[in-house]
C-alpha positions as CSV (number, residue, x, y, z in Angstrom):
1,M,17.0,-6.7,-25.4
2,N,17.7,-7.2,-21.9
3,T,20.5,-9.9,-22.3
4,E,22.8,-6.8,-23.2
5,L,21.4,-4.8,-20.0
6,T,22.0,-7.6,-17.9
7,E,25.7,-8.0,-19.3
8,V,26.3,-4.2,-19.0
9,A,24.9,-4.6,-15.2
10,Q,27.2,-7.4,-14.6
11,K,30.5,-5.6,-16.2
12,M,29.6,-2.4,-13.9
13,K,29.3,-4.6,-10.6
14,T,32.7,-6.5,-11.7
15,E,34.4,-3.1,-12.1
16,L,32.9,-1.7,-8.8
17,A,34.0,-4.8,-7.0
18,R,37.5,-3.9,-7.8
19,V,37.3,-0.9,-5.3
20,I,34.3,-1.5,-3.4
21,V,34.5,-5.1,-1.4
22,G,31.1,-6.6,-0.9
23,Q,28.1,-4.2,-0.7
24,E,26.6,-6.3,-3.5
25,E,23.1,-5.4,-2.5
26,V,23.9,-1.6,-2.5
27,I,25.3,-1.7,-5.8
28,E,22.6,-3.4,-7.3
29,E,20.2,-0.9,-5.9
30,L,22.4,1.8,-7.0
31,L,22.6,0.5,-10.5
32,I,18.5,0.3,-10.5
33,A,18.2,3.8,-9.6
34,V,20.8,4.8,-12.3
35,F,18.8,3.2,-15.1
36,S,15.7,4.3,-13.9
37,G,16.4,8.0,-13.9
38,G,16.1,8.6,-10.1
39,H,18.2,10.0,-7.6
40,V,19.5,8.1,-4.4
41,L,19.9,9.0,-0.7
42,L,22.7,7.2,0.6
43,E,22.8,6.8,4.4
44,G,25.8,5.2,6.4
45,V,28.2,5.8,9.2
46,P,31.6,7.4,8.2
47,G,34.2,5.1,6.8
48,V,32.0,3.0,4.8
49,A,33.2,4.1,1.3
50,K,30.0,6.2,0.4
51,T,32.4,9.0,-1.4
52,L,34.5,6.0,-3.0
53,L,31.3,4.3,-4.3
54,A,30.1,7.6,-5.8
55,R,33.4,8.2,-7.6
56,S,33.9,4.9,-8.6
57,L,30.5,4.8,-10.4
58,A,31.2,7.9,-12.1
59,A,34.3,6.5,-13.5
60,T,32.6,3.4,-14.9
61,L,30.1,5.7,-16.4
62,G,32.2,8.1,-17.9
63,V,30.5,11.0,-16.8
64,G,31.7,14.3,-14.8
65,F,31.7,14.2,-11.1
66,R,31.4,17.4,-8.8
67,R,31.3,17.1,-5.0
68,I,29.5,19.4,-2.6
69,Q,30.1,19.7,1.0
70,F,26.9,20.7,2.8
71,T,27.8,22.9,5.5
72,P,25.3,25.3,7.7
73,D,26.7,28.4,5.8
74,L,26.3,27.1,2.4
75,M,23.9,29.3,0.4
76,P,21.6,28.4,-2.6
77,A,24.0,30.2,-4.8
78,D,27.0,28.3,-4.0
79,I,25.1,25.4,-5.6
80,I,23.4,26.5,-8.7
81,G,25.5,29.6,-9.6
82,T,24.6,33.3,-9.7
83,N,24.8,36.2,-12.5
84,V,28.0,38.2,-12.0
85,F,28.5,41.6,-13.8
86,N,31.4,41.6,-16.5
87,P,32.7,45.2,-16.9
88,A,34.2,44.3,-20.2
89,K,30.6,43.6,-21.6
90,R,28.8,45.9,-19.1
91,S,26.2,43.2,-18.6
92,F,25.5,40.3,-16.2
93,Q,26.4,36.8,-16.9
94,F,25.6,33.6,-15.4
95,S,28.3,31.9,-13.2
96,P,27.3,28.2,-13.1
97,G,27.7,26.6,-9.8
98,P,29.0,23.0,-9.1
99,I,25.6,21.4,-9.9
100,F,26.3,21.6,-13.6
101,T,27.7,18.5,-13.9
102,Q,26.5,15.0,-14.6
103,L,27.1,13.0,-11.3
104,L,26.5,15.3,-8.2
105,F,27.5,14.2,-5.1
106,A,25.9,16.1,-2.3
107,D,27.6,15.1,1.0
108,E,26.0,15.5,4.1
109,I,23.1,17.2,2.7
110,N,21.2,17.1,5.9
111,R,23.9,19.6,7.4
112,T,22.8,22.6,5.4
113,P,19.3,24.4,6.4
114,P,16.1,23.8,4.1
115,K,16.5,26.9,2.4
116,T,19.7,25.5,0.6
117,Q,18.5,22.2,0.5
118,S,15.6,23.3,-1.7
119,A,18.2,24.8,-4.2
120,L,18.2,21.1,-5.5
121,L,14.4,20.8,-5.8
122,E,14.2,22.1,-9.4
123,A,17.4,20.5,-10.5
124,M,16.4,16.8,-9.3
125,Q,12.7,17.1,-10.7
126,E,13.0,19.3,-14.2
127,R,16.7,18.7,-14.9
128,Q,17.1,22.9,-15.0
129,V,17.8,25.5,-12.5
130,T,16.2,28.9,-12.5
131,V,17.9,32.1,-11.8
132,D,16.7,35.5,-12.1
133,G,13.8,34.3,-14.1
134,K,15.9,32.7,-16.7
135,E,16.0,28.7,-17.1
136,H,19.4,27.0,-17.4
137,P,19.2,23.6,-18.6
138,L,21.5,20.7,-16.9
139,P,23.2,17.9,-18.8
140,E,21.0,15.2,-20.1
141,F,22.4,12.8,-17.9
142,F,21.9,14.4,-14.4
143,F,22.2,12.2,-11.3
144,V,22.1,13.0,-7.5
145,I,23.7,10.9,-4.7
146,A,23.3,12.6,-1.2
147,T,24.6,11.4,1.8
148,Q,23.4,11.5,5.5
149,N,25.3,10.2,8.6
150,P,22.6,8.1,10.6
151,I,24.5,8.7,13.8
152,E,25.1,12.3,14.4
153,Y,22.2,14.4,14.4
154,E,23.5,17.6,16.5
155,G,23.8,20.7,14.1
156,T,21.6,18.6,11.4
157,Y,18.4,19.7,9.5
158,P,15.9,17.0,8.7
159,L,15.2,16.7,4.9
160,P,11.6,18.5,4.1
161,E,9.2,15.8,2.7
162,A,9.3,17.6,-0.6
163,Q,12.9,17.3,-0.8
164,S,13.0,13.3,0.4
165,D,10.3,12.5,-2.2
166,R,12.4,13.7,-4.9
167,F,14.9,10.9,-4.3
168,M,13.9,7.8,-5.8
169,M,15.6,5.4,-3.3
170,K,17.0,5.7,0.1
171,I,19.7,2.9,0.4
172,F,21.6,2.0,3.8
173,I,25.4,0.9,3.2
174,D,26.6,-0.7,6.4
175,Y,29.7,-2.3,8.0
176,P,31.4,-5.1,5.6
177,G,31.4,-8.4,7.0
178,M,34.4,-10.0,8.8
179,S,35.8,-11.6,5.7
180,E,35.0,-8.4,3.7
181,E,36.9,-6.5,6.0
182,K,39.7,-8.9,5.9
183,D,39.7,-8.5,2.3
184,I,40.1,-4.8,2.6
185,L,43.2,-5.0,4.9
186,K,44.7,-7.8,2.5
187,R,44.3,-5.2,-0.6
188,Y,46.2,-2.4,1.4
189,H,48.7,-4.7,2.9
190,E,49.7,-5.7,-0.9
191,G,50.0,-1.9,-1.8
192,R,46.9,-1.1,-3.4
193,D,45.3,2.0,-2.3
194,L,41.6,1.6,-3.1
195,M,41.1,5.5,-2.9
196,D,43.6,6.0,-5.8
197,L,41.0,5.5,-8.6
198,E,43.4,6.6,-11.5
199,A,45.8,3.7,-10.2
200,M,42.8,1.4,-10.1
201,N,42.2,2.2,-13.6
202,L,38.4,1.6,-13.7
203,Q,37.0,1.1,-17.3
204,V,33.9,3.0,-18.7
205,V,31.3,0.1,-19.2
206,I,28.6,2.4,-20.6
207,A,28.6,5.9,-21.6
208,P,25.8,8.5,-21.0
209,E,24.0,8.4,-24.4
210,R,23.8,4.6,-24.2
211,I,22.1,5.1,-20.9
212,R,19.3,7.0,-22.4
213,A,18.8,3.8,-24.8
214,A,18.8,1.6,-22.0
215,R,16.3,3.7,-20.2
216,E,14.0,3.3,-23.5
217,Q,14.5,-0.3,-23.6
218,L,13.5,-0.9,-20.1
219,A,10.1,1.1,-21.0
220,G,9.1,-1.8,-23.0
221,V,9.3,-4.2,-19.9
222,R,6.0,-5.6,-19.5
223,V,3.8,-5.1,-16.5
224,E,0.7,-7.4,-15.8
225,E,-2.4,-5.6,-14.7
226,G,-2.2,-7.3,-11.3
227,L,1.0,-5.7,-10.6
228,F,-0.5,-2.3,-11.0
229,D,-3.3,-3.2,-8.3
230,Y,-0.5,-4.6,-6.1
231,I,1.7,-1.4,-6.0
232,I,-1.6,1.1,-5.7
233,K,-2.8,-1.1,-2.8
234,L,0.5,-1.1,-1.1
235,I,0.6,2.8,-1.5
236,Q,-2.9,3.5,-0.1
237,E,-2.3,0.9,2.7
238,S,0.5,3.0,3.7
239,R,-1.8,6.1,3.8
240,Q,-4.3,4.5,6.1
241,S,-1.6,3.0,8.6
242,P,-2.2,3.5,12.1
243,W,1.6,3.9,12.6
244,L,2.2,6.6,10.1
245,S,1.5,10.2,9.7
246,L,2.4,10.5,6.5
247,G,2.0,7.7,4.0
248,A,3.5,7.6,0.5
249,S,2.8,9.8,-2.6
250,P,1.8,9.2,-6.1
251,R,5.5,9.8,-6.8
252,A,6.5,7.0,-4.8
253,A,4.0,4.7,-6.8
254,V,5.6,5.8,-10.2
255,H,9.3,5.2,-8.7
256,L,8.4,1.7,-7.2
257,L,7.2,0.8,-10.7
258,L,10.2,2.1,-12.5
259,A,12.2,0.4,-10.2
260,G,10.4,-2.8,-10.4
261,K,10.9,-2.6,-14.5
262,A,14.6,-1.8,-14.0
263,A,15.2,-4.6,-12.0
264,A,13.5,-6.7,-14.1
265,G,15.5,-5.6,-16.9
266,L,19.0,-5.9,-15.4
267,R,18.0,-9.6,-14.4
268,G,17.5,-10.4,-17.9
269,R,13.5,-10.4,-17.8
270,E,11.3,-8.7,-20.3
271,F,8.7,-8.9,-17.8
272,V,7.8,-7.8,-14.0
273,I,7.4,-10.2,-11.3
274,P,6.1,-9.6,-7.8
275,D,9.5,-10.1,-6.4
276,D,10.9,-7.1,-8.4
277,I,8.4,-5.1,-6.8
278,K,9.0,-6.6,-3.2
279,S,12.8,-5.9,-3.4
280,A,12.1,-2.3,-4.3
281,M,9.7,-1.4,-1.5
282,R,12.1,-0.7,1.2
283,P,14.7,1.6,-0.6
284,V,11.9,3.3,-2.4
285,L,9.5,3.9,0.5
286,R,11.5,4.0,3.6
287,H,12.3,7.7,3.4
288,R,8.9,8.8,2.6
289,L,7.1,7.5,5.4
290,V,6.7,9.3,8.5
291,L,6.0,7.5,11.8
292,K,4.0,8.9,14.6
293,P,5.5,9.3,17.7
294,E,4.1,6.4,19.4
295,A,5.1,3.9,16.7
296,E,8.9,5.5,17.3
297,L,8.1,5.0,21.2
298,E,7.6,1.5,20.6
299,G,10.6,0.9,18.5
300,R,8.9,0.5,14.9
301,T,11.0,1.6,11.7
302,P,9.7,2.3,8.5
303,D,11.2,-0.9,7.1
304,G,9.3,-2.5,9.9
305,V,6.0,-0.9,8.6
306,I,6.8,-1.6,5.0
307,A,7.2,-5.4,5.8
308,E,3.9,-5.3,7.5
309,L,2.1,-3.5,4.7
310,A,3.6,-6.0,2.3
311,S,2.5,-9.1,4.3
312,S,-1.2,-7.7,4.4
313,I,-1.4,-7.4,0.5
314,P,-2.1,-10.7,-1.4
315,I,0.7,-11.3,-3.9
316,P,-0.8,-11.2,-7.6
317,R,-0.2,-14.4,-9.3
């Protein structure tokens, strides 16, 4: 069962590597989110190929791709759509917004006010939007990649906790290493334009309908009782941490379980091991934990607190 999933994951990594140099950990975490059915918050400085990664992923999945540039004047209707009067039919008709796609790229989501950010809440949770009391379903495969710039905070609006909690993972994308950056230069020197995806001719590795089947297979990945306890202890310890004003939610526990199962399946196993859970802790939890002011003054980070929490809980045998 999982051998096929492993092969699919490897083929996707190979295709993405034709465009994205390095970033193996980022790509693996992104694939875990895709096959878990979660959404991703991607954070990195400008110029590290966040948009290119999202476009390349859409190409390997063979899904529709729409990009929304979030700005301070963006309104909810600009995202989800609105009812427009049709003079010919003398009635209002729904004009769908760009959210009606399969892979939605929400660029710099924290540059728009919370009112507009909240337009994504229902869509991310229930795969539908409601306009004037009428529900409009989104595509069965609906995946959001939202980006944030970690440097520029002027003119930004921090994501409300309810919005952050909808994202399964927060993935950091960093600068490439020296050899990787040299590889990028050589590719451009040889005349290849990595931004031109048509010229790169990325192949569709798995179609959306097969993703649903893959998710159903991952549901059968076994989890021992001790791992359930391990996840719950971690989540509950986060709520009692002296460094946190807000710990992890029950949804965080669910996402950690699903990420662990997807990691096991994509790595070719039909059962979860503690390392699957441990590797998913930081991306699943880092954006849900709110540090106390004194913790920030001491230079603590969510990742550091997560490491402390993990080290305080015995690993199940």
